[in-house]
TORKOL-4160 file (C-alpha; in steps of 0.2 Angstrom, whole numbers, padded with zeros to 4 digits, m for minus):
91
<pt num="1" X="0309" Y="0089" Z="m0052"/>
<pt num="2" X="0291" Y="0095" Z="m0050"/>
<pt num="3" X="0291" Y="0102" Z="m0068"/>
<pt num="4" X="0297" Y="0085" Z="m0075"/>
<pt num="5" X="0285" Y="0075" Z="m0065"/>
<pt num="6" X="0271" Y="0087" Z="m0071"/>
<pt num="7" X="0276" Y="0085" Z="m0089"/>
<pt num="8" X="0277" Y="0066" Z="m0087"/>
<pt num="9" X="0260" Y="0065" Z="m0079"/>
<pt num="10" X="0252" Y="0074" Z="m0094"/>
<pt num="11" X="0260" Y="0061" Z="m0105"/>
<pt num="12" X="0254" Y="0048" Z="m0093"/>
<pt num="13" X="0236" Y="0054" Z="m0094"/>
<pt num="14" X="0237" Y="0053" Z="m0113"/>
<pt num="15" X="0244" Y="0035" Z="m0112"/>
<pt num="16" X="0231" Y="0030" Z="m0099"/>
<pt num="17" X="0216" Y="0036" Z="m0109"/>
<pt num="18" X="0222" Y="0028" Z="m0125"/>
<pt num="19" X="0225" Y="0011" Z="m0116"/>
<pt num="20" X="0208" Y="0012" Z="m0108"/>
<pt num="21" X="0200" Y="0017" Z="m0124"/>
<pt num="22" X="0208" Y="0002" Z="m0133"/>
<pt num="23" X="0203" Y="m0009" Z="m0118"/>
<pt num="24" X="0185" Y="m0003" Z="m0118"/>
<pt num="25" X="0183" Y="m0006" Z="m0137"/>
<pt num="26" X="0191" Y="m0024" Z="m0135"/>
<pt num="27" X="0180" Y="m0029" Z="m0121"/>
<pt num="28" X="0163" Y="m0021" Z="m0128"/>
<pt num="29" X="0166" Y="m0023" Z="m0146"/>
<pt num="30" X="0174" Y="m0041" Z="m0146"/>
<pt num="31" X="0188" Y="m0034" Z="m0156"/>
<pt num="32" X="0206" Y="m0040" Z="m0155"/>
<pt num="33" X="0213" Y="m0057" Z="m0151"/>
<pt num="34" X="0213" Y="m0062" Z="m0132"/>
<pt num="35" X="0232" Y="m0060" Z="m0131"/>
<pt num="36" X="0231" Y="m0042" Z="m0136"/>
<pt num="37" X="0217" Y="m0039" Z="m0123"/>
<pt num="38" X="0228" Y="m0047" Z="m0110"/>
<pt num="39" X="0243" Y="m0037" Z="m0115"/>
<pt num="40" X="0234" Y="m0021" Z="m0114"/>
<pt num="41" X="0227" Y="m0026" Z="m0097"/>
<pt num="42" X="0244" Y="m0029" Z="m0090"/>
<pt num="43" X="0252" Y="m0014" Z="m0098"/>
<pt num="44" X="0237" Y="m0003" Z="m0091"/>
<pt num="45" X="0240" Y="m0010" Z="m0074"/>
<pt num="46" X="0258" Y="m0006" Z="m0074"/>
<pt num="47" X="0256" Y="0011" Z="m0082"/>
<pt num="48" X="0243" Y="0015" Z="m0069"/>
<pt num="49" X="0255" Y="0010" Z="m0055"/>
<pt num="50" X="0268" Y="0021" Z="m0062"/>
<pt num="51" X="0256" Y="0036" Z="m0063"/>
<pt num="52" X="0251" Y="0034" Z="m0045"/>
<pt num="53" X="0269" Y="0033" Z="m0039"/>
<pt num="54" X="0274" Y="0048" Z="m0050"/>
<pt num="55" X="0259" Y="0058" Z="m0043"/>
<pt num="56" X="0264" Y="0054" Z="m0025"/>
<pt num="57" X="0282" Y="0059" Z="m0029"/>
<pt num="58" X="0275" Y="0076" Z="m0036"/>
<pt num="59" X="0265" Y="0079" Z="m0020"/>
<pt num="60" X="0280" Y="0075" Z="m0010"/>
<pt num="61" X="0291" Y="0087" Z="m0020"/>
<pt num="62" X="0278" Y="0101" Z="m0018"/>
<pt num="63" X="0272" Y="0098" Z="0000"/>
<pt num="64" X="0286" Y="0090" Z="0010"/>
<pt num="65" X="0303" Y="0092" Z="0016"/>
<pt num="66" X="0317" Y="0080" Z="0020"/>
<pt num="67" X="0330" Y="0084" Z="0034"/>
<pt num="68" X="0345" Y="0074" Z="0040"/>
<pt num="69" X="0345" Y="0072" Z="0058"/>
<pt num="70" X="0359" Y="0064" Z="0069"/>
<pt num="71" X="0354" Y="0053" Z="0084"/>
<pt num="72" X="0370" Y="0046" Z="0092"/>
<pt num="73" X="0380" Y="0037" Z="0078"/>
<pt num="74" X="0365" Y="0036" Z="0066"/>
<pt num="75" X="0359" Y="0048" Z="0053"/>
<pt num="76" X="0341" Y="0048" Z="0049"/>
<pt num="77" X="0331" Y="0055" Z="0035"/>
<pt num="78" X="0315" Y="0064" Z="0043"/>
<pt num="79" X="0301" Y="0067" Z="0031"/>
<pt num="80" X="0288" Y="0080" Z="0036"/>
<pt num="81" X="0273" Y="0086" Z="0026"/>
<pt num="82" X="0273" Y="0105" Z="0026"/>
<pt num="83" X="0256" Y="0110" Z="0033"/>
<pt num="84" X="0248" Y="0125" Z="0024"/>
<pt num="85" X="0249" Y="0142" Z="0034"/>
<pt num="86" X="0234" Y="0145" Z="0045"/>
<pt num="87" X="0222" Y="0159" Z="0040"/>
<pt num="88" X="0229" Y="0176" Z="0044"/>
<pt num="89" X="0247" Y="0170" Z="0045"/>
<pt num="90" X="0260" Y="0183" Z="0041"/>
<pt num="91" X="0279" Y="0180" Z="0038"/>
């Protein structure tokens, strides 16, 4: 999963930079119809949200663990960030 998310985030970065370049040129050069500028703004906003969520999931894949715990009749998913080992720690 982490490999897929890393590859996806590389593509996301290319799409994000392309959209920001188009937006920059449209806003500062006066190029393009208003509808195109608004479409790029909406697309870039959603694309940015997707990238932030994918980056958060990547961090979760690399630095957290999920455990199922049972408390009475209920099962809970417990998420815990794995702290880095302290200096001088040996297995």
